C-alpha angles and dihedrals in degrees: 000000000000089000093051091050091050092050090047090052091049090053091051092049095054095038090092089069087085088071122078133191109251128203106196111208092227090063094057098050093184093053134060134166103213103179141339138193141102088064091297139095132210111214139173118219107183105309098341131087121213135187114210136170116266115185094194094057094091095151128082121276115263093214126057125260087247091058092050092048093047092054104035121100093182142004128206112232113199118224094183139339094292110032147022144148138262123251110208120212097172135023115278137143122260087231131034139153134246133177141216121204114208109235117250093001112153115229091025112262121203130191113212122206130194107212128199143179100250128187088245100063092249119115099198106274140066102212095192088069092069091096088058092049088056092050093047092049095049093046095047093050092060099045118084114227090004117187126189137199118202113191123193080012102175115186094346112254092143093040091053093048090053094045094047087055091053103261125143102243131204111193117197125191133150099216118077095207091054092048091052088049091054090049089053089053089051090058092045088052092053096238135113149183100068110152107237118205123186096200146119105268098226092048091049093050091052090052091050091054089054087050089053092236125163131190133207090209128032123177125187126190101170118182123226090248133009148140133232123233090264097046096273109162123229126191115170100220091044099046110025096086090052091045094052090046089061099033093056089057089060094053116106101243094207099053125006151140120203123181122188122188126187123189100177111132110253096017113143126218086236087072092063087044092057093045096051108025097080090056091047091053094047096047100031093243123164105251132200140160141169143120133319112221143158127214118226128223087240091062099256123121122223121207112216107179141298132280141195131190143191122200133177 
């Protein structure tokens, strides 16, 4: 009987994997995934249409090549696994701005992004993260003296959501150009006083433990591979367990929100389950995990990583 109860509880715990976070394109008015397939995706950022590589789009495109060609302003052409160049079909700037308005924010709060055609296929925003920006904003609004740590923080969407809600935000990234980009987005979004840290994320977390710091909100968007400013090496499957061991020590045990995203191809949501569930059980935190995905206008659905969260 004890075994049957344990098995039943296990099934209940992983049952939530049937549910996925959904970013509906109507919510993010300046972004739309139009079609995907053939290892590419056709997207709209503001007024401009891009074609970018997408390793998870293993199926065929739903729209014709002629439709893609007619709409696209630019296509990213890889040179190797880490860089490439943009082929322009129509006139468009190398940099432009878009915005995201946080739902039900009063007064209305808008995150502004400067986008750009980089040599690494990214344009400066991960639109599927909008659902997490909403969650961060709503949580931070309701927590007195809320402070937030954003690791592998990129151009600052999560940092800006927390700051606009009144949180004290520490933004950590290991690439100076990206840190400067996030600072530019802060100015565009008419906010200030984010704490910018050019550091290796794992090294920074260990220092914060020695300083006896805790945070109400912690967000992690670790890449599959990366390097710190002093040559520190990061490989997701090799270092994520160590990172979470230290990060969870920084989480305020009384009130907290932790969001972990993982974009590594082939990663299962059960990995985030196994990294976070022991803490949830020990501290009676609400726990959830699943997939991030975006629906396309053409009717296809694009998976874009897995996530896990703790909330109390």
